[in-house]
All heavy atoms as TSV, in Angstrom:
chain	resi	resn	atom	element	x	y	z
A	1	MET	N	N	0.859	-1.158	0.000
A	1	MET	CA	C	0.000	0.000	0.000
A	1	MET	C	C	0.914	1.232	0.000
A	1	MET	O	O	1.943	1.246	0.655
A	1	MET	CB	C	-0.893	-0.037	1.237
A	1	MET	CG	C	-1.811	1.107	1.359
A	1	MET	SD	S	-2.971	1.101	2.780
A	1	MET	CE	C	-2.798	-0.443	3.565
A	2	GLN	N	N	0.495	2.247	-0.717
A	2	GLN	CA	C	1.264	3.486	-0.770
A	2	GLN	C	C	0.419	4.654	-0.289
A	2	GLN	O	O	-0.808	4.600	-0.296
A	2	GLN	CB	C	1.737	3.773	-2.188
A	2	GLN	CG	C	2.757	2.795	-2.704
A	2	GLN	CD	C	3.233	3.166	-4.088
A	2	GLN	OE1	O	2.497	3.702	-4.895
A	2	GLN	NE2	N	4.491	2.855	-4.363
A	3	ALA	N	N	1.113	5.726	0.121
A	3	ALA	CA	C	0.443	6.954	0.539
A	3	ALA	C	C	1.305	8.136	0.102
A	3	ALA	O	O	2.519	8.024	-0.018
A	3	ALA	CB	C	0.247	6.977	2.047
A	4	VAL	N	N	0.647	9.259	-0.120
A	4	VAL	CA	C	1.332	10.499	-0.469
A	4	VAL	C	C	1.299	11.408	0.757
A	4	VAL	O	O	0.253	11.561	1.399
A	4	VAL	CB	C	0.640	11.212	-1.656
A	4	VAL	CG1	C	1.295	12.548	-1.944
A	4	VAL	CG2	C	0.653	10.328	-2.884
A	5	ILE	N	N	2.445	11.994	1.090
A	5	ILE	CA	C	2.493	12.962	2.183
A	5	ILE	C	C	1.752	14.202	1.704
A	5	ILE	O	O	2.191	14.887	0.783
A	5	ILE	CB	C	3.944	13.308	2.572
A	5	ILE	CG1	C	4.745	12.054	2.924
A	5	ILE	CG2	C	3.957	14.322	3.713
A	5	ILE	CD1	C	4.265	11.299	4.124
A	6	ASP	N	N	0.611	14.469	2.306
A	6	ASP	CA	C	-0.280	15.551	1.882
A	6	ASP	C	C	0.082	16.882	2.538
A	6	ASP	O	O	0.072	17.924	1.898
A	6	ASP	CB	C	-1.723	15.165	2.211
A	6	ASP	CG	C	-2.719	16.213	1.802
A	6	ASP	OD1	O	-2.853	16.442	0.587
A	6	ASP	OD2	O	-3.350	16.811	2.703
A	7	SER	N	N	0.391	16.838	3.835
A	7	SER	CA	C	0.705	18.071	4.566
A	7	SER	C	C	1.354	17.714	5.891
A	7	SER	O	O	1.367	16.561	6.313
A	7	SER	CB	C	-0.556	18.902	4.810
A	7	SER	OG	O	-1.487	18.182	5.592
A	8	MET	N	N	1.896	18.745	6.546
A	8	MET	CA	C	2.508	18.565	7.855
A	8	MET	C	C	1.847	19.528	8.824
A	8	MET	O	O	1.577	20.680	8.488
A	8	MET	CB	C	4.004	18.853	7.791
A	8	MET	CG	C	4.716	18.639	9.086
A	8	MET	SD	S	6.479	18.961	8.892
A	8	MET	CE	C	7.003	18.700	10.564
A	9	ASN	N	N	1.542	19.037	10.035
A	9	ASN	CA	C	0.947	19.860	11.070
A	9	ASN	C	C	1.678	19.553	12.373
A	9	ASN	O	O	1.436	18.515	12.988
A	9	ASN	CB	C	-0.551	19.575	11.194
A	9	ASN	CG	C	-1.241	20.497	12.168
A	9	ASN	OD1	O	-0.647	21.443	12.674
A	9	ASN	ND2	N	-2.498	20.221	12.435
A	10	GLY	N	N	2.588	20.428	12.761
A	10	GLY	CA	C	3.391	20.172	13.956
A	10	GLY	C	C	4.293	18.980	13.735
A	10	GLY	O	O	5.070	18.942	12.789
A	11	ASP	N	N	4.179	17.978	14.594
A	11	ASP	CA	C	5.005	16.775	14.495
A	11	ASP	C	C	4.334	15.659	13.693
A	11	ASP	O	O	4.836	14.535	13.656
A	11	ASP	CB	C	5.335	16.250	15.895
A	11	ASP	CG	C	6.318	17.141	16.632
A	11	ASP	OD1	O	7.009	17.951	15.978
A	11	ASP	OD2	O	6.400	17.031	17.870
A	12	TYR	N	N	3.204	15.954	13.079
A	12	TYR	CA	C	2.452	14.942	12.345
A	12	TYR	C	C	2.378	15.239	10.861
A	12	TYR	O	O	2.240	16.393	10.453
A	12	TYR	CB	C	1.027	14.810	12.908
A	12	TYR	CG	C	1.007	14.161	14.262
A	12	TYR	CD1	C	1.192	14.914	15.411
A	12	TYR	CD2	C	0.852	12.786	14.385
A	12	TYR	CE1	C	1.204	14.312	16.669
A	12	TYR	CE2	C	0.865	12.178	15.637
A	12	TYR	CZ	C	1.034	12.945	16.760
A	12	TYR	OH	O	1.055	12.344	18.007
A	13	PHE	N	N	2.464	14.175	10.070
A	13	PHE	CA	C	2.274	14.269	8.629
A	13	PHE	C	C	0.924	13.654	8.286
A	13	PHE	O	O	0.587	12.570	8.761
A	13	PHE	CB	C	3.373	13.506	7.889
A	13	PHE	CG	C	4.697	14.196	7.910
A	13	PHE	CD1	C	5.602	13.974	8.928
A	13	PHE	CD2	C	5.038	15.083	6.899
A	13	PHE	CE1	C	6.828	14.601	8.940
A	13	PHE	CE2	C	6.263	15.719	6.900
A	13	PHE	CZ	C	7.161	15.487	7.923
A	14	ARG	N	N	0.160	14.349	7.475
A	14	ARG	CA	C	-1.109	13.825	6.984
A	14	ARG	C	C	-0.828	13.118	5.675
A	14	ARG	O	O	-0.214	13.690	4.770
A	14	ARG	CB	C	-2.111	14.952	6.775
A	14	ARG	CG	C	-3.521	14.451	6.521
A	14	ARG	CD	C	-4.488	15.583	6.624
A	14	ARG	NE	N	-4.638	16.147	5.288
A	14	ARG	CZ	C	-5.625	16.915	4.921
A	14	ARG	NH1	N	-6.538	17.267	5.793
A	14	ARG	NH2	N	-5.712	17.364	3.709
A	15	CYS	N	N	-1.255	11.860	5.595
A	15	CYS	CA	C	-0.935	11.018	4.452
A	15	CYS	C	C	-2.212	10.527	3.781
A	15	CYS	O	O	-3.113	10.019	4.449
A	15	CYS	CB	C	-0.116	9.814	4.897
A	15	CYS	SG	S	1.357	10.269	5.824
A	16	LEU	N	N	-2.267	10.672	2.477
A	16	LEU	CA	C	-3.406	10.218	1.687
A	16	LEU	C	C	-3.079	8.834	1.140
A	16	LEU	O	O	-2.187	8.676	0.303
A	16	LEU	CB	C	-3.683	11.191	0.546
A	16	LEU	CG	C	-4.823	10.857	-0.401
A	16	LEU	CD1	C	-6.147	10.787	0.346
A	16	LEU	CD2	C	-4.888	11.866	-1.529
A	17	ILE	N	N	-3.798	7.838	1.656
A	17	ILE	CA	C	-3.584	6.454	1.223
A	17	ILE	C	C	-4.242	6.262	-0.139
A	17	ILE	O	O	-5.222	6.926	-0.479
A	17	ILE	CB	C	-4.166	5.469	2.256
A	17	ILE	CG1	C	-3.470	5.660	3.601
A	17	ILE	CG2	C	-4.022	4.026	1.785
A	17	ILE	CD1	C	-4.010	4.796	4.706
A	18	GLU	N	N	-3.733	5.316	-0.907
A	18	GLU	CA	C	-4.207	5.106	-2.267
A	18	GLU	C	C	-5.698	4.775	-2.361
A	18	GLU	O	O	-6.295	4.975	-3.411
A	18	GLU	CB	C	-3.361	4.035	-2.972
A	18	GLU	CG	C	-3.350	2.690	-2.291
A	18	GLU	CD	C	-2.265	1.775	-2.843
A	18	GLU	OE1	O	-1.579	2.142	-3.805
A	18	GLU	OE2	O	-2.113	0.680	-2.298
A	19	ASN	N	N	-6.325	4.329	-1.269
A	19	ASN	CA	C	-7.766	4.054	-1.304
A	19	ASN	C	C	-8.601	5.300	-0.980
A	19	ASN	O	O	-9.816	5.239	-0.920
A	19	ASN	CB	C	-8.136	2.902	-0.365
A	19	ASN	CG	C	-8.007	3.261	1.105
A	19	ASN	OD1	O	-7.588	4.357	1.464
A	19	ASN	ND2	N	-8.362	2.326	1.957
A	20	GLY	N	N	-7.929	6.438	-0.721
A	20	GLY	CA	C	-8.623	7.687	-0.443
A	20	GLY	C	C	-8.719	8.052	1.026
A	20	GLY	O	O	-9.113	9.166	1.358
A	21	ASP	N	N	-8.362	7.137	1.923
A	21	ASP	CA	C	-8.381	7.426	3.359
A	21	ASP	C	C	-7.199	8.307	3.736
A	21	ASP	O	O	-6.160	8.301	3.081
A	21	ASP	CB	C	-8.316	6.137	4.180
A	21	ASP	CG	C	-9.581	5.323	4.111
A	21	ASP	OD1	O	-10.639	5.876	3.724
A	21	ASP	OD2	O	-9.536	4.120	4.450
A	22	LEU	N	N	-7.359	9.043	4.833
A	22	LEU	CA	C	-6.287	9.864	5.376
A	22	LEU	C	C	-5.833	9.290	6.707
A	22	LEU	O	O	-6.664	8.870	7.519
A	22	LEU	CB	C	-6.758	11.304	5.599
A	22	LEU	CG	C	-6.919	12.165	4.365
A	22	LEU	CD1	C	-7.651	13.455	4.718
A	22	LEU	CD2	C	-5.568	12.490	3.758
A	23	ILE	N	N	-4.534	9.276	6.922
A	23	ILE	CA	C	-3.995	8.887	8.217
A	23	ILE	C	C	-2.972	9.936	8.640
A	23	ILE	O	O	-2.376	10.612	7.804
A	23	ILE	CB	C	-3.356	7.482	8.205
A	23	ILE	CG1	C	-2.208	7.394	7.187
A	23	ILE	CG2	C	-4.387	6.408	7.951
A	23	ILE	CD1	C	-1.423	6.104	7.256
A	24	SER	N	N	-2.783	10.079	9.941
A	24	SER	CA	C	-1.756	10.967	10.473
A	24	SER	C	C	-0.663	10.103	11.073
A	24	SER	O	O	-0.938	9.177	11.842
A	24	SER	CB	C	-2.335	11.883	11.552
A	24	SER	OG	O	-3.245	12.790	10.978
A	25	ILE	N	N	0.581	10.425	10.740
A	25	ILE	CA	C	1.720	9.657	11.216
A	25	ILE	C	C	2.704	10.608	11.883
A	25	ILE	O	O	3.070	11.633	11.302
A	25	ILE	CB	C	2.410	8.910	10.059
A	25	ILE	CG1	C	1.425	7.990	9.346
A	25	ILE	CG2	C	3.616	8.122	10.572
A	25	ILE	CD1	C	1.989	7.309	8.122
A	26	HIS	N	N	3.127	10.261	13.095
A	26	HIS	CA	C	4.106	11.080	13.808
A	26	HIS	C	C	5.440	11.009	13.070
A	26	HIS	O	O	5.817	9.961	12.538
A	26	HIS	CB	C	4.273	10.586	15.242
A	26	HIS	CG	C	5.010	11.556	16.104
A	26	HIS	ND1	N	6.379	11.544	16.199
A	26	HIS	CD2	C	4.569	12.568	16.885
A	26	HIS	CE1	C	6.767	12.508	17.009
A	26	HIS	NE2	N	5.681	13.143	17.446
A	27	LYS	N	N	6.155	12.117	13.059
A	27	LYS	CA	C	7.398	12.213	12.288
A	27	LYS	C	C	8.458	11.202	12.721
A	27	LYS	O	O	9.302	10.830	11.919
A	27	LYS	CB	C	7.964	13.626	12.366
A	27	LYS	CG	C	8.470	14.033	13.730
A	27	LYS	CD	C	9.011	15.447	13.714
A	27	LYS	CE	C	9.577	15.831	15.069
A	27	LYS	NZ	N	10.091	17.204	15.044
A	28	GLU	N	N	8.391	10.701	13.956
A	28	GLU	CA	C	9.400	9.730	14.412
A	28	GLU	C	C	9.320	8.405	13.651
A	28	GLU	O	O	10.272	7.633	13.657
A	28	GLU	CB	C	9.294	9.484	15.916
A	28	GLU	CG	C	8.092	8.669	16.320
A	28	GLU	CD	C	8.021	8.420	17.815
A	28	GLU	OE1	O	8.743	7.541	18.306
A	28	GLU	OE2	O	7.247	9.135	18.478
A	29	TYR	N	N	8.182	8.133	13.004
A	29	TYR	CA	C	8.004	6.886	12.269
A	29	TYR	C	C	8.339	7.021	10.788
A	29	TYR	O	O	8.196	6.053	10.034
A	29	TYR	CB	C	6.570	6.375	12.420
A	29	TYR	CG	C	6.231	6.058	13.852
A	29	TYR	CD1	C	5.353	6.857	14.568
A	29	TYR	CD2	C	6.807	4.973	14.500
A	29	TYR	CE1	C	5.048	6.581	15.894
A	29	TYR	CE2	C	6.510	4.689	15.821
A	29	TYR	CZ	C	5.639	5.497	16.509
A	29	TYR	OH	O	5.347	5.223	17.829
A	30	LEU	N	N	8.790	8.184	10.376
A	30	LEU	CA	C	9.104	8.446	8.976
A	30	LEU	C	C	10.566	8.845	8.837
A	30	LEU	O	O	11.176	9.321	9.792
A	30	LEU	CB	C	8.203	9.566	8.436
A	30	LEU	CG	C	6.715	9.254	8.411
A	30	LEU	CD1	C	5.914	10.512	8.100
A	30	LEU	CD2	C	6.399	8.160	7.406
A	31	PRO	N	N	11.141	8.670	7.644
A	31	PRO	CA	C	12.527	9.110	7.436
A	31	PRO	C	C	12.671	10.609	7.697
A	31	PRO	O	O	11.734	11.388	7.485
A	31	PRO	CB	C	12.774	8.803	5.954
A	31	PRO	CG	C	11.748	7.788	5.581
A	31	PRO	CD	C	10.563	8.064	6.446
A	32	GLN	N	N	13.848	11.023	8.156
A	32	GLN	CA	C	14.078	12.422	8.500
A	32	GLN	C	C	13.937	13.368	7.314
A	32	GLN	O	O	13.545	14.507	7.482
A	32	GLN	CB	C	15.464	12.595	9.115
A	32	GLN	CG	C	15.576	12.016	10.495
A	32	GLN	CD	C	16.926	12.289	11.116
A	32	GLN	OE1	O	17.851	12.736	10.452
A	32	GLN	NE2	N	17.048	12.008	12.401
A	33	ASN	N	N	14.235	12.913	6.128
A	33	ASN	CA	C	14.201	13.792	4.959
A	33	ASN	C	C	12.856	13.793	4.226
A	33	ASN	O	O	12.768	14.242	3.087
A	33	ASN	CB	C	15.324	13.412	3.989
A	33	ASN	CG	C	15.177	11.989	3.455
A	33	ASN	OD1	O	14.419	11.187	3.983
A	33	ASN	ND2	N	15.922	11.684	2.420
A	34	ILE	N	N	11.791	13.310	4.868
A	34	ILE	CA	C	10.469	13.233	4.228
A	34	ILE	C	C	9.911	14.636	4.003
A	34	ILE	O	O	10.125	15.540	4.810
A	34	ILE	CB	C	9.507	12.362	5.078
A	34	ILE	CG1	C	8.380	11.812	4.222
A	34	ILE	CG2	C	8.964	13.117	6.258
A	34	ILE	CD1	C	8.758	10.640	3.411
A	35	GLN	N	N	9.224	14.812	2.868
A	35	GLN	CA	C	8.656	16.107	2.514
A	35	GLN	C	C	7.262	15.927	1.939
A	35	GLN	O	O	6.904	14.850	1.453
A	35	GLN	CB	C	9.521	16.801	1.463
A	35	GLN	CG	C	10.923	17.092	1.909
A	35	GLN	CD	C	11.738	17.715	0.781
A	35	GLN	OE1	O	11.214	18.108	-0.251
A	35	GLN	NE2	N	13.045	17.800	0.988
A	36	VAL	N	N	6.490	16.995	1.986
A	36	VAL	CA	C	5.164	16.991	1.362
A	36	VAL	C	C	5.340	16.640	-0.109
A	36	VAL	O	O	6.236	17.146	-0.783
A	36	VAL	CB	C	4.471	18.365	1.531
A	36	VAL	CG1	C	3.184	18.424	0.737
A	36	VAL	CG2	C	4.204	18.640	3.008
A	37	GLY	N	N	4.500	15.722	-0.591
A	37	GLY	CA	C	4.565	15.271	-1.975
A	37	GLY	C	C	5.296	13.961	-2.156
A	37	GLY	O	O	5.172	13.321	-3.196
A	38	ASP	N	N	6.061	13.541	-1.137
A	38	ASP	CA	C	6.761	12.257	-1.212
A	38	ASP	C	C	5.767	11.113	-1.109
A	38	ASP	O	O	4.711	11.231	-0.480
A	38	ASP	CB	C	7.792	12.122	-0.085
A	38	ASP	CG	C	9.027	12.977	-0.303
A	38	ASP	OD1	O	9.228	13.476	-1.430
A	38	ASP	OD2	O	9.787	13.147	0.662
A	39	VAL	N	N	6.111	9.995	-1.724
A	39	VAL	CA	C	5.306	8.777	-1.654
A	39	VAL	C	C	6.000	7.820	-0.698
A	39	VAL	O	O	7.215	7.622	-0.769
A	39	VAL	CB	C	5.153	8.133	-3.042
A	39	VAL	CG1	C	4.398	6.817	-2.950
A	39	VAL	CG2	C	4.446	9.089	-3.995
A	40	ILE	N	N	5.224	7.234	0.218
A	40	ILE	CA	C	5.759	6.272	1.173
A	40	ILE	C	C	5.041	4.936	1.029
A	40	ILE	O	O	3.900	4.872	0.554
A	40	ILE	CB	C	5.634	6.769	2.631
A	40	ILE	CG1	C	4.169	7.022	2.992
A	40	ILE	CG2	C	6.484	8.005	2.847
A	40	ILE	CD1	C	3.939	7.326	4.460
A	41	LYS	N	N	5.705	3.880	1.418
A	41	LYS	CA	C	5.082	2.561	1.502
A	41	LYS	C	C	4.503	2.429	2.896
A	41	LYS	O	O	5.174	2.733	3.881
A	41	LYS	CB	C	6.100	1.455	1.261
A	41	LYS	CG	C	6.631	1.421	-0.151
A	41	LYS	CD	C	7.631	0.296	-0.306
A	41	LYS	CE	C	8.217	0.310	-1.710
A	41	LYS	NZ	N	9.224	-0.745	-1.873
A	42	VAL	N	N	3.257	1.976	2.999
A	42	VAL	CA	C	2.586	1.802	4.285
A	42	VAL	C	C	2.464	0.307	4.550
A	42	VAL	O	O	1.872	-0.424	3.756
A	42	VAL	CB	C	1.181	2.458	4.287
A	42	VAL	CG1	C	0.496	2.258	5.626
A	42	VAL	CG2	C	1.278	3.926	3.921
A	43	VAL	N	N	3.060	-0.124	5.661
A	43	VAL	CA	C	3.054	-1.538	6.026
A	43	VAL	C	C	2.663	-1.652	7.491
A	43	VAL	O	O	3.204	-0.946	8.344
A	43	VAL	CB	C	4.453	-2.168	5.819
A	43	VAL	CG1	C	4.463	-3.619	6.241
A	43	VAL	CG2	C	4.902	-2.019	4.377
A	44	PHE	N	N	1.719	-2.525	7.772
A	44	PHE	CA	C	1.328	-2.823	9.148
A	44	PHE	C	C	1.714	-4.263	9.425
A	44	PHE	O	O	1.480	-5.142	8.608
A	44	PHE	CB	C	-0.179	-2.650	9.344
A	44	PHE	CG	C	-0.658	-1.249	9.128
A	44	PHE	CD1	C	-1.200	-0.868	7.917
A	44	PHE	CD2	C	-0.558	-0.304	10.132
A	44	PHE	CE1	C	-1.643	0.423	7.712
A	44	PHE	CE2	C	-0.993	0.997	9.942
A	44	PHE	CZ	C	-1.535	1.358	8.722
A	45	GLU	N	N	2.318	-4.492	10.572
A	45	GLU	CA	C	2.645	-5.860	10.935
A	45	GLU	C	C	2.302	-6.085	12.402
A	45	GLU	O	O	2.355	-5.166	13.210
A	45	GLU	CB	C	4.120	-6.176	10.671
A	45	GLU	CG	C	5.101	-5.284	11.374
A	45	GLU	CD	C	6.534	-5.579	10.972
A	45	GLU	OE1	O	6.831	-5.599	9.778
A	45	GLU	OE2	O	7.340	-5.796	11.887
A	46	LYS	N	N	1.926	-7.298	12.706
A	46	LYS	CA	C	1.518	-7.645	14.056
A	46	LYS	C	C	2.736	-7.780	14.954
A	46	LYS	O	O	3.721	-8.420	14.593
A	46	LYS	CB	C	0.742	-8.960	14.030
A	46	LYS	CG	C	0.201	-9.373	15.368
A	46	LYS	CD	C	-0.604	-10.656	15.235
A	46	LYS	CE	C	-1.121	-11.129	16.567
A	46	LYS	NZ	N	-1.915	-12.361	16.435
A	47	ASP	N	N	2.648	-7.202	16.133
A	47	ASP	CA	C	3.676	-7.342	17.160
A	47	ASP	C	C	3.209	-8.463	18.081
A	47	ASP	O	O	2.325	-8.263	18.917
A	47	ASP	CB	C	3.847	-6.021	17.920
A	47	ASP	CG	C	4.967	-6.064	18.933
A	47	ASP	OD1	O	5.211	-7.147	19.530
A	47	ASP	OD2	O	5.581	-5.008	19.149
A	48	GLU	N	N	3.779	-9.629	17.905
A	48	GLU	CA	C	3.331	-10.818	18.638
A	48	GLU	C	C	3.479	-10.643	20.148
A	48	GLU	O	O	2.566	-10.980	20.909
A	48	GLU	CB	C	4.101	-12.057	18.172
A	48	GLU	CG	C	3.840	-12.457	16.737
A	48	GLU	CD	C	2.444	-12.989	16.484
A	48	GLU	OE1	O	1.741	-13.371	17.440
A	48	GLU	OE2	O	2.042	-13.031	15.301
A	49	ASP	N	N	4.618	-10.121	20.607
A	49	ASP	CA	C	4.847	-9.964	22.047
A	49	ASP	C	C	3.879	-8.964	22.663
A	49	ASP	O	O	3.289	-9.214	23.716
A	49	ASP	CB	C	6.285	-9.527	22.315
A	49	ASP	CG	C	7.294	-10.610	21.968
A	49	ASP	OD1	O	6.937	-11.804	22.006
A	49	ASP	OD2	O	8.440	-10.247	21.654
A	50	ALA	N	N	3.697	-7.831	22.016
A	50	ALA	CA	C	2.778	-6.813	22.533
A	50	ALA	C	C	1.341	-7.333	22.513
A	50	ALA	O	O	0.563	-7.041	23.427
A	50	ALA	CB	C	2.896	-5.529	21.730
A	51	SER	N	N	0.980	-8.093	21.497
A	51	SER	CA	C	-0.375	-8.651	21.418
A	51	SER	C	C	-0.622	-9.620	22.568
A	51	SER	O	O	-1.697	-9.619	23.174
A	51	SER	CB	C	-0.585	-9.367	20.080
A	51	SER	OG	O	-0.548	-8.454	19.025
A	52	LYS	N	N	0.384	-10.423	22.871
A	52	LYS	CA	C	0.244	-11.382	23.970
A	52	LYS	C	C	0.064	-10.645	25.300
A	52	LYS	O	O	-0.808	-10.998	26.095
A	52	LYS	CB	C	1.478	-12.282	24.024
A	52	LYS	CG	C	1.400	-13.367	25.060
A	52	LYS	CD	C	2.625	-14.269	25.017
A	52	LYS	CE	C	2.537	-15.322	26.096
A	52	LYS	NZ	N	3.703	-16.216	26.079
A	53	ARG	N	N	0.879	-9.597	25.526
A	53	ARG	CA	C	0.747	-8.821	26.771
A	53	ARG	C	C	-0.626	-8.158	26.846
A	53	ARG	O	O	-1.250	-8.121	27.902
A	53	ARG	CB	C	1.851	-7.768	26.851
A	53	ARG	CG	C	3.224	-8.343	27.133
A	53	ARG	CD	C	4.244	-7.268	27.451
A	53	ARG	NE	N	4.402	-6.278	26.414
A	53	ARG	CZ	C	5.235	-6.380	25.378
A	53	ARG	NH1	N	5.995	-7.458	25.245
A	53	ARG	NH2	N	5.331	-5.407	24.486
A	54	GLN	N	N	-1.089	-7.623	25.733
A	54	GLN	CA	C	-2.396	-6.956	25.718
A	54	GLN	C	C	-3.512	-7.946	26.058
A	54	GLN	O	O	-4.427	-7.617	26.812
A	54	GLN	CB	C	-2.651	-6.327	24.340
A	54	GLN	CG	C	-3.984	-5.624	24.222
A	54	GLN	CD	C	-4.119	-4.444	25.174
A	54	GLN	OE1	O	-3.152	-3.741	25.464
A	54	GLN	NE2	N	-5.313	-4.227	25.648
A	55	LYS	N	N	-3.454	-9.128	25.502
A	55	LYS	CA	C	-4.484	-10.123	25.780
A	55	LYS	C	C	-4.476	-10.529	27.243
A	55	LYS	O	O	-5.539	-10.797	27.819
A	55	LYS	CB	C	-4.317	-11.325	24.852
A	55	LYS	CG	C	-4.698	-10.974	23.421
A	55	LYS	CD	C	-4.483	-12.109	22.465
A	55	LYS	CE	C	-4.852	-11.650	21.067
A	55	LYS	NZ	N	-4.589	-12.654	20.045
A	56	GLU	N	N	-3.310	-10.571	27.860
A	56	GLU	CA	C	-3.223	-10.876	29.287
A	56	GLU	C	C	-3.878	-9.779	30.117
A	56	GLU	O	O	-4.548	-10.046	31.097
A	56	GLU	CB	C	-1.761	-11.062	29.720
A	56	GLU	CG	C	-1.145	-12.356	29.246
A	56	GLU	CD	C	-1.816	-13.573	29.842
A	56	GLU	OE1	O	-2.135	-13.566	31.036
A	56	GLU	OE2	O	-2.016	-14.557	29.095
A	57	LEU	N	N	-3.678	-8.527	29.706
A	57	LEU	CA	C	-4.285	-7.395	30.410
A	57	LEU	C	C	-5.814	-7.386	30.282
A	57	LEU	O	O	-6.510	-6.901	31.155
A	57	LEU	CB	C	-3.730	-6.074	29.873
A	57	LEU	CG	C	-2.275	-5.776	30.198
A	57	LEU	CD1	C	-1.806	-4.550	29.430
A	57	LEU	CD2	C	-2.093	-5.579	31.700
A	58	MET	N	N	-6.309	-7.932	29.188
A	58	MET	CA	C	-7.747	-7.892	28.923
A	58	MET	C	C	-8.505	-8.995	29.662
A	58	MET	O	O	-9.730	-8.983	29.662
A	58	MET	CB	C	-7.991	-8.012	27.416
A	58	MET	CG	C	-7.476	-6.813	26.652
A	58	MET	SD	S	-7.543	-7.013	24.853
A	58	MET	CE	C	-9.303	-7.126	24.584
A	59	LYS	N	N	-7.797	-9.917	30.290
A	59	LYS	CA	C	-8.472	-11.022	30.997
A	59	LYS	C	C	-9.158	-10.518	32.241
A	59	LYS	O	O	-8.818	-9.616	32.887
A	59	LYS	CB	C	-7.478	-12.118	31.376
A	59	LYS	CG	C	-7.033	-12.911	30.176
A	59	LYS	CD	C	-6.123	-14.041	30.627
A	59	LYS	CE	C	-5.691	-14.863	29.420
A	59	LYS	NZ	N	-4.793	-15.947	29.796
């Protein structure tokens, strides 16, 4: 999945995903040289350890 950096507001970048949705991403999760108009790859992956801890908390 790809997204275009649409704008920056403080420490957050607004990104337009190829399906038309907008997401905000904190600058710490993006390369330092990112600029409005750049295209980024968007990847989500499951954190197995954090998921296990969360499920324990939910019991």
